[in-house]
C-alpha positions as CSV (number, residue, x, y, z in Angstrom):
1,M,178.4,213.1,146.2
2,S,178.1,210.8,143.1
3,T,177.2,211.3,139.4
4,F,174.5,209.4,138.3
5,A,173.0,209.2,134.5
6,Y,169.5,208.6,134.6
7,K,166.9,207.5,131.7
8,A,162.9,208.0,132.6
9,L,159.6,208.7,130.8
10,D,157.9,211.7,131.4
11,P,153.7,211.7,131.9
12,T,153.3,211.7,128.1
13,G,155.5,208.6,127.7
14,S,158.5,210.7,126.1
15,T,162.0,209.3,127.1
16,V,164.0,212.0,129.5
17,Q,167.4,211.6,130.1
18,G,170.2,213.6,132.2
19,E,172.7,213.1,134.8
20,I,171.8,214.2,138.8
21,E,174.5,214.2,141.9
22,A,173.2,212.5,144.8
23,E,174.5,209.8,147.6
24,D,173.0,206.7,145.9
25,K,170.9,205.3,143.2
26,M,168.1,205.2,145.8
27,A,168.5,209.0,146.1
28,V,168.2,209.9,142.5
29,A,165.2,207.5,142.0
30,S,163.3,209.3,144.7
31,Q,164.0,212.5,143.2
32,L,163.2,211.4,139.6
33,R,159.7,210.0,141.1
34,S,159.0,213.5,143.3
35,R,159.1,214.7,139.5
36,G,156.3,212.7,138.2
37,L,158.8,210.3,136.4
38,I,159.0,207.2,135.9
39,V,162.5,205.6,136.4
40,V,163.6,203.4,133.4
41,D,167.6,203.3,134.2
42,I,170.0,204.7,136.4
43,D,173.8,204.4,136.1
44,E,176.7,205.8,138.0
45,Q,179.3,207.6,136.2
46,N,183.0,206.6,136.8
47,V,184.8,209.5,137.9
48,G,188.4,208.4,138.3
49,G,190.2,205.7,136.3
50,G,189.1,203.0,138.3
51,D,191.4,199.9,139.6
52,L,194.1,199.2,137.2
53,F,194.1,195.6,137.9
54,E,190.4,195.5,138.2
55,R,189.7,193.3,134.9
56,F,192.6,190.8,135.9
57,K,190.8,189.7,139.3
58,K,188.3,186.8,139.3
59,V,185.4,185.2,141.2
60,K,185.7,182.0,141.8
61,A,182.8,179.4,140.8
62,D,182.9,178.2,144.5
63,E,182.2,181.6,145.6
64,L,179.4,182.5,143.6
65,T,178.0,179.3,144.2
66,I,178.1,179.8,148.0
67,M,176.5,183.4,147.4
68,T,174.0,182.0,145.4
69,R,173.1,179.2,147.8
70,Q,172.8,181.7,150.7
71,F,170.9,184.2,148.8
72,S,168.2,181.1,148.1
73,V,168.3,180.2,152.1
74,M,167.5,183.8,152.9
75,V,165.1,184.4,150.5
76,S,163.2,181.0,151.1
77,S,163.2,182.2,154.9
78,G,160.9,185.3,154.4
79,M,163.9,187.7,154.4
80,S,163.2,190.7,151.8
81,M,165.1,190.9,148.8
82,L,167.2,194.2,149.5
83,R,167.8,192.8,153.2
84,A,169.2,189.8,151.7
85,L,171.5,191.6,149.4
86,Y,172.9,194.1,152.3
87,V,173.9,190.6,154.3
88,L,175.4,189.0,151.0
89,E,177.0,192.2,150.2
90,E,178.7,192.3,153.8
91,Q,179.4,188.6,153.8
92,Q,181.5,188.5,150.7
93,E,185.6,188.5,151.1
94,N,186.3,188.9,147.1
95,P,186.4,192.6,146.6
96,K,185.1,192.0,142.9
97,L,181.9,190.2,143.9
98,K,181.1,192.6,147.0
99,D,181.3,195.3,144.7
100,A,179.0,193.6,142.1
101,V,176.5,192.6,145.2
102,S,176.6,196.1,145.9
103,H,175.7,197.3,142.6
104,V,173.0,194.8,142.2
105,R,171.6,196.1,145.5
106,K,171.8,199.8,144.4
107,D,170.4,199.0,141.3
108,V,167.5,196.9,142.8
109,E,166.5,199.8,145.4
110,A,166.3,202.2,142.1
111,G,163.8,200.1,140.9
112,L,165.8,197.5,138.2
113,S,164.6,194.0,138.5
114,L,166.9,191.4,139.9
115,S,167.7,189.7,136.5
116,D,168.5,192.9,134.9
117,A,170.5,194.2,137.6
118,L,172.2,191.0,137.6
119,G,172.8,191.1,133.9
120,R,174.8,194.5,134.2
121,H,177.8,192.2,135.3
122,P,178.2,189.7,132.4
123,D,181.6,188.9,133.7
124,I,180.1,187.1,137.0
125,F,176.7,186.2,136.2
126,N,176.7,184.8,132.7
127,E,173.5,184.7,130.7
128,L,172.3,181.4,132.2
129,Y,172.1,182.5,135.8
130,V,170.5,185.8,134.5
131,A,167.8,184.0,132.2
132,M,167.0,181.4,135.3
133,V,166.7,184.6,137.6
134,A,164.1,186.6,135.2
135,A,162.2,183.2,135.1
136,G,162.1,182.5,138.5
137,E,160.9,186.2,139.4
138,T,158.5,186.0,136.4
139,G,157.1,182.5,137.7
140,G,157.1,183.8,141.5
141,I,159.6,181.0,142.4
142,L,162.7,183.0,142.9
143,E,164.3,180.6,145.7
144,E,163.8,177.8,144.0
145,T,165.4,178.7,140.9
146,L,168.3,180.5,142.9
147,K,168.9,176.9,144.6
148,R,168.6,175.3,141.0
149,V,171.2,177.9,139.7
150,A,173.5,177.1,143.0
151,D,173.2,173.4,142.1
152,Q,173.8,174.1,138.2
153,L,177.1,176.1,139.2
154,E,178.2,173.3,141.8
155,K,177.8,170.6,138.7
156,D,179.6,172.8,136.2
157,A,182.5,173.3,139.0
158,S,183.0,169.6,139.8
159,L,183.0,168.9,135.9
160,R,185.9,171.9,135.5
161,R,188.0,170.0,138.4
162,Q,187.5,166.8,136.6
163,I,189.2,168.0,133.7
164,K,192.2,169.7,135.6
165,S,192.8,166.9,137.5
166,A,192.9,165.3,134.1
167,M,195.5,167.5,132.7
168,I,197.9,167.9,135.6
169,Y,199.7,164.6,135.1
170,P,200.5,165.1,131.4
171,I,201.5,169.0,132.1
172,V,203.9,168.1,134.8
173,I,205.5,165.1,132.6
174,F,206.0,167.4,129.9
175,S,207.4,170.1,131.6
176,F,210.0,167.7,132.9
177,A,210.9,166.3,130.2
178,G,211.3,169.8,128.7
179,I,213.6,170.8,131.6
180,V,215.7,167.6,131.1
181,V,216.1,167.9,127.4
182,I,216.8,171.9,127.7
183,A,219.6,170.7,130.4
184,L,220.8,167.8,128.2
185,V,221.3,169.7,125.0
186,A,222.6,173.1,126.7
187,F,225.0,171.4,128.9
188,L,225.7,167.6,128.3
189,V,225.9,167.6,124.3
190,P,228.7,170.7,124.2
191,V,230.8,168.4,126.1
192,F,230.4,165.5,123.6
193,E,230.5,168.1,120.7
194,G,234.4,169.2,122.1
195,V,235.1,165.1,122.0
196,F,234.0,164.9,118.5
197,K,236.2,167.8,117.1
198,D,239.4,166.3,118.6
199,F,238.7,162.8,116.9
200,G,237.3,164.6,113.3
201,G,235.2,163.2,110.9
202,S,231.9,163.4,109.9
203,L,228.9,163.2,112.5
204,P,225.8,161.0,111.8
205,A,222.7,162.6,111.0
206,I,220.8,162.5,114.3
207,T,224.1,163.7,116.0
208,Q,224.0,166.5,113.8
209,V,220.5,167.7,114.4
210,T,221.1,167.1,118.3
211,V,224.3,169.3,117.9
212,T,222.4,171.8,115.4
213,F,219.5,172.4,118.4
214,S,222.2,172.6,121.2
215,H,223.6,175.6,119.0
216,L,220.1,177.1,119.1
217,V,219.2,176.8,122.8
218,T,223.0,178.0,124.0
219,G,223.6,180.7,121.1
220,K,220.3,181.7,119.9
221,P,217.6,181.1,122.2
222,Y,215.1,183.7,120.9
223,V,215.0,181.7,117.3
224,I,213.0,179.1,119.4
225,L,211.2,181.1,121.7
226,G,210.2,182.9,118.2
227,V,209.2,179.9,116.7
228,V,206.9,178.9,119.6
229,F,205.1,182.1,120.4
230,G,204.7,182.2,116.2
231,T,203.3,178.9,116.6
232,V,201.1,179.5,119.2
233,W,199.8,182.9,117.7
234,I,198.8,181.3,114.4
235,F,197.4,178.6,116.3
236,R,195.4,181.3,118.1
237,R,194.1,183.1,115.0
238,W,193.3,179.9,113.4
239,K,191.0,178.8,116.4
240,K,189.6,182.4,116.9
241,S,188.5,182.0,113.4
242,E,185.0,181.3,112.2
243,R,186.0,178.1,109.9
244,G,189.3,177.4,112.5
245,H,186.6,177.4,115.7
246,E,184.4,174.8,114.0
247,Q,187.1,172.7,112.7
248,W,188.9,172.5,116.3
249,D,185.9,171.8,118.3
250,R,185.2,169.0,115.6
251,L,188.8,167.8,115.8
252,K,188.5,167.6,119.7
253,L,185.6,165.1,119.4
254,R,188.0,163.0,117.1
255,F,191.1,162.8,119.2
256,P,192.5,159.5,119.9
257,F,193.5,157.8,123.4
258,K,189.8,158.5,125.0
259,I,190.5,162.5,124.7
260,G,187.9,162.6,122.1
261,D,185.3,160.4,124.0
262,V,186.1,162.6,127.5
263,V,185.2,165.8,125.0
264,Q,182.0,164.6,124.0
265,K,180.9,163.5,127.7
266,V,182.0,166.9,128.9
267,A,179.7,168.6,126.2
268,L,177.0,166.2,126.7
269,A,176.8,166.8,130.5
270,R,176.9,170.7,130.0
271,F,174.5,170.7,127.5
272,S,171.8,168.4,129.4
273,R,172.3,169.9,132.7
274,T,171.8,173.6,131.3
275,Y,168.8,172.8,129.0
276,S,167.3,170.5,132.0
277,A,167.8,173.7,134.4
278,L,166.6,176.1,131.9
279,I,163.4,174.4,131.3
280,A,163.2,173.4,134.8
281,A,163.1,177.0,136.1
282,G,160.5,178.1,133.5
283,V,162.4,180.0,130.7
284,P,160.5,180.2,127.2
285,M,161.4,177.1,125.2
286,L,163.0,178.9,122.4
287,E,165.1,181.1,124.6
288,A,166.2,177.9,126.6
289,I,167.3,176.6,123.0
290,E,169.4,179.5,122.2
291,I,171.2,180.1,125.9
292,T,171.9,176.1,125.7
293,G,173.6,176.7,122.5
294,R,175.7,179.6,123.4
295,T,176.8,178.3,126.6
296,S,178.1,174.8,125.3
297,G,181.4,175.4,124.8
298,N,181.4,173.4,121.8
299,I,180.5,174.7,118.3
300,V,179.0,171.6,116.9
301,V,176.7,171.4,119.5
302,E,175.7,175.0,119.4
303,K,174.8,174.6,115.6
304,A,172.9,171.4,116.4
305,M,171.1,173.7,118.6
306,N,170.8,176.4,116.0
307,A,168.9,173.4,114.0
308,V,166.8,172.4,116.7
309,H,165.7,176.2,117.6
310,E,164.1,176.7,113.7
311,S,162.8,173.0,114.0
312,V,160.8,174.2,117.2
313,R,160.0,177.4,115.8
314,N,158.4,176.0,112.7
315,G,156.7,173.5,114.8
316,G,158.9,170.4,114.9
317,T,160.8,168.2,117.0
318,I,164.0,168.6,119.1
319,S,165.7,165.1,118.6
320,A,165.0,165.5,114.6
321,P,167.8,167.8,114.2
322,M,170.1,166.0,116.6
323,R,170.2,163.1,114.6
324,T,172.2,164.9,112.0
325,E,174.7,165.8,114.4
326,P,176.2,162.0,115.6
327,D,179.8,163.4,116.5
328,A,178.0,165.4,119.3
329,F,174.8,163.5,120.3
330,P,175.2,159.5,120.7
331,G,171.7,157.6,119.7
332,M,171.1,157.2,123.1
333,V,170.9,160.6,124.0
334,V,168.8,161.4,120.8
335,Q,166.2,158.5,122.1
336,M,165.7,160.1,125.5
337,V,165.2,163.4,124.4
338,A,162.3,162.1,121.6
339,V,160.8,160.2,125.0
340,G,161.1,163.5,127.0
341,E,159.1,165.4,124.5
342,E,156.7,162.4,123.8
343,T,156.0,162.2,127.6
344,G,156.3,165.6,128.8
345,A,159.1,164.9,130.9
346,L,161.9,166.7,129.0
347,D,163.4,168.4,132.0
348,T,163.7,165.2,134.2
349,M,164.9,163.0,130.8
350,L,167.7,165.8,130.4
351,S,168.6,165.8,134.1
352,K,169.3,161.9,133.8
353,I,171.0,162.3,130.7
354,A,173.6,164.7,132.5
355,D,173.8,162.6,135.9
356,F,174.7,159.6,133.3
357,Y,177.2,161.6,131.2
358,E,178.9,163.5,134.6
359,D,179.4,159.8,135.9
360,E,180.7,158.9,132.5
361,V,183.1,162.1,132.6
362,E,184.5,160.9,136.0
363,A,185.1,157.2,134.7
364,A,186.2,158.5,131.4
365,V,189.1,160.7,133.3
366,K,190.3,157.8,135.5
367,A,190.6,155.7,132.2
368,L,192.3,158.5,130.6
369,T,194.7,159.0,133.0
370,S,195.9,155.3,132.9
371,I,196.4,155.5,129.4
372,L,198.2,158.4,129.3
373,E,200.7,157.4,132.3
374,P,202.7,154.7,130.0
375,I,202.5,157.0,126.9
376,M,204.0,159.6,129.0
377,I,206.7,157.3,130.3
378,I,207.4,156.1,126.4
379,V,207.4,159.7,125.1
380,V,210.1,161.1,127.8
381,G,211.8,157.7,127.6
382,G,212.3,158.3,123.8
383,I,213.0,162.0,123.9
384,V,216.1,161.5,126.7
385,G,217.0,157.9,124.5
386,F,217.1,160.2,121.0
387,V,219.8,162.4,122.9
388,V,221.7,159.6,124.5
389,I,222.2,157.7,121.4
390,A,222.5,160.7,119.0
391,M,225.5,161.3,121.5
392,Y,226.9,157.6,121.7
393,L,226.8,157.0,117.8
394,P,229.7,159.0,116.7
395,L,231.9,157.4,120.0
396,F,230.9,153.7,118.6
397,K,232.3,155.4,115.2
398,I,235.2,156.1,116.7
399,Y,236.1,153.0,118.4
400,D,235.3,151.1,115.1
401,Q,238.1,153.2,113.3
402,I,240.4,152.6,116.6
403,K,239.8,149.0,116.3
């Protein structure tokens, strides 16, 4: 037996709250209905402390996509929603996703709508997911909407994979360079330092810097770790602040070596795909604009969408406020959105923009990789060369004195 907190309405319309012990939410709903109450909400109370590592568990995008597509197929085949949820619950291998589907099923059994039940698990089903399902329920096209949600998740996952693939190479190179530098200053520099002391004399500036760094690495590594962690902490604090967040997002759009181009194209692809999916699913325009802004991943786009929301609410156009943010929205995007508004095919136009920029992201990532390769080689060579030159300069000086 579990304890459930409930909220219901009595025949007079007054709110009634309390707790009931029962086997599941369906039993609670049955008891409340037998009393003549209208169920509003039922929530299972946590008796124990729960899984200590629950918050560290993750649901992969691919797992959620597969589950959503299976749900769509089962609903479109005529299977009842509850039976489909039972099947999905049994099929899930991820414990966190299995538990979430189980709770969703119990909430639906208790009388909640599917979108409300999904909304209770924001760490798995985001705002976009819930809004599209709610629109599908309202319009009676849930199976089609679930298919759109699965398509959206696949496109999102594809974008993430492309970005991760572009980051692997520089991360590996910089990690290797860091290991090489630490090995040089920890083992090689002390050997040369002993030779320099035997011959005496002052050391060149770059040699002195390298020797000092070697002393820090071998004698006071906590100083270097403190500086690194302090810098990261200050950066994260700055980025989390409202002003720092906006400055960082604007700075990302201007990064050199094609990095800014990739960031902009990713933001445009995500914005267009999300906005298109919401409109196609039947989500009200103002709500679609709000959700698109909040899920865009870039505060420049989010602020532009806030301006769009105000414009549409006051009877204006979508494209006009977008023209004020050329860093986020190129002229082509603004013109295509304007044409979509004029022709009444905004979702189709946004889908075409998303297709275009997803292809552009793929091409830009390949171009970025080709640019980064020689840059990484130069950086690693420069770091190693600096240490080598710093060690050999005093030897050349000693050789000149002997000569």
